[in-house]
C-alpha positions in Angstrom: 131.2 124.5 58.0 128.6 127.2 59.0 125.9 124.6 60.5 129.0 122.5 62.4 129.8 126.1 64.2 126.3 126.8 65.0 126.0 123.5 66.5 129.4 123.6 68.3 128.4 127.3 69.6 124.9 125.6 71.1 127.1 122.9 72.7 129.3 125.1 73.9 126.7 127.2 75.3 125.2 124.0 77.0 128.3 122.8 78.5 129.2 126.1 80.2 125.8 126.2 81.3 126.4 122.8 82.9 130.0 123.7 84.3 128.6 127.1 85.7 126.0 124.9 88.2 129.3 123.4 89.8 130.6 127.3 90.3 127.7 128.1 91.6 128.3 126.7 95.1 131.5 128.6 95.4 131.3 131.7 94.0 128.3 134.7 94.5 125.3 134.4 91.7 126.5 137.7 90.8 130.2 137.1 90.3 129.3 133.7 88.6 127.0 135.8 85.9 129.6 138.2 85.3 132.4 135.2 84.9 129.9 133.2 83.1 129.6 135.8 80.6 133.2 136.7 80.0 133.9 132.8 79.3 130.7 132.7 76.6 132.1 135.8 75.0 135.8 134.5 74.8 134.6 131.2 73.4 132.1 132.7 70.9 135.9 134.5 70.2 137.5 131.4 70.0 135.3 128.9 67.9 135.6 131.5 64.8 138.8 130.4 64.8 138.8 126.8 65.5 138.8 124.2 62.3 136.2 121.5 61.7 138.3 118.9 63.4 138.7 121.2 66.6 134.6 121.5 66.4 134.2 117.8 66.5 136.7 117.8 69.7 134.7 120.4 71.7 131.6 118.9 71.2 132.8 115.6 72.2 134.1 117.3 75.2 130.9 119.3 76.0 128.8 115.8 75.7 131.1 114.6 78.5 131.0 117.6 80.8 127.2 117.6 80.2 126.9 113.3 81.2 129.1 114.5 84.3 127.1 117.2 85.4 124.0 115.1 84.6 125.9 112.1 87.0 126.4 114.6 89.8 122.5 115.5 89.8 121.7 112.1 89.7 123.9 111.1 92.9 123.1 114.3 94.3 119.3 113.0 94.1 120.2 109.6 95.5 122.2 111.1 98.1 119.2 112.9 99.4 117.0 110.3 99.1 119.0 107.8 101.3 119.5 110.4 104.1 115.8 111.2 104.2 114.9 107.5 104.5 113.8 106.3 107.8 115.7 103.1 109.6 119.2 102.2 110.1 120.9 103.0 106.8 122.9 99.7 105.3 127.0 100.2 106.0 129.1 99.2 103.3 131.9 96.9 103.7 135.5 98.4 103.3 136.2 96.2 100.4 132.5 95.6 99.5 130.6 95.7 96.5 126.9 95.6 95.4 124.9 96.2 92.6 121.5 97.3 93.3 118.6 97.8 90.5 115.9 100.5 90.9 112.2 99.5 90.3 112.3 101.0 86.8 115.6 98.8 86.0 117.2 102.2 84.4 119.2 103.2 86.9 121.6 101.1 89.6 123.2 101.6 92.6 126.6 100.5 92.7 127.9 100.3 97.0 131.9 100.2 96.2 134.0 100.4 99.2 132.3 103.3 101.6 131.2 104.9 98.4 127.4 104.8 96.7 127.0 105.9 93.1 124.3 105.8 90.6 124.8 104.1 87.1 122.8 104.5 84.3 121.4 101.2 82.0 124.3 102.0 79.2 127.2 102.3 81.7 126.1 98.9 83.5 125.9 97.4 80.4 129.7 98.5 79.5 130.6 97.3 82.7 128.8 93.7 82.1 130.6 93.3 78.8 133.8 94.1 79.8 133.6 91.6 82.6 132.9 89.0 80.0 134.4 89.9 76.8 138.4 90.0 78.2 140.3 87.2 77.7 141.3 87.0 81.4 140.0 88.1 84.6 143.2 90.4 84.6 142.6 91.8 81.3 139.1 92.7 82.4 140.4 93.8 85.8 142.7 96.5 83.7 139.7 97.2 81.3 137.3 98.0 84.1 139.8 100.4 85.8 140.5 101.7 82.3 136.8 102.5 81.5 135.9 103.8 84.6 138.9 106.2 85.0 137.9 108.0 81.6 134.1 107.6 82.0 133.6 107.7 85.7 136.6 108.9 87.6 134.2 109.8 90.4 133.4 106.3 91.4 137.4 105.6 91.8 138.2 108.9 93.6 135.4 108.5 96.2 136.1 104.7 96.7 139.6 105.1 96.7 140.9 103.2 93.9 144.1 104.0 92.5 144.9 101.3 90.0 143.4 97.7 88.7 144.8 95.9 91.4 142.7 97.6 93.9 140.7 94.5 95.7 137.6 96.8 94.6 137.7 96.3 91.1 138.2 92.7 91.6 135.1 92.9 93.9 133.1 95.0 91.1 134.4 92.1 88.6 133.0 88.8 90.9 129.9 91.4 92.0 129.0 91.7 88.0 129.9 88.0 87.2 127.5 87.1 90.0 124.8 89.0 89.0 124.4 89.1 85.3 124.9 87.1 82.2 125.4 88.3 78.2 122.6 87.0 76.5 124.6 85.4 73.9 126.7 83.1 76.5 
């Protein structure tokens, strides 16, 4: 139990650090440092009263927040790279979906509607599995929407997707099925 509390505390510090990077855009540095210190103190006190199941939940949430912060950093870098490239930028079709692979094959650029997002290999593999594993196309569209809403809501928000019936979700399904195959099929 003591190890879980220490691990949870370390993870929570990492989570707070990730969250504070977002806040620095909106607050002065001094104010952020003061707020962060206060939040860290409150969190340390709260951890003392949380049972093992609660600590596990906090660790899982910390993982989600850390992942989201990393995705935001990757998207920011990708945006800066795109804006610095010479030549005419490609415009996405309003209902178009395109998936481009980076040179290393570990990062993928998803153009969906008017937004462009970065996916890592694991995220893309999960999307491909959904597109092939579902019993029906309708099931696949619902599952795609559900997974994106839980794990990559930024994609849905930026592409203005409000439900599984969106033409962009179907476009994603079609693009994935056209470009990728499962090894066992």
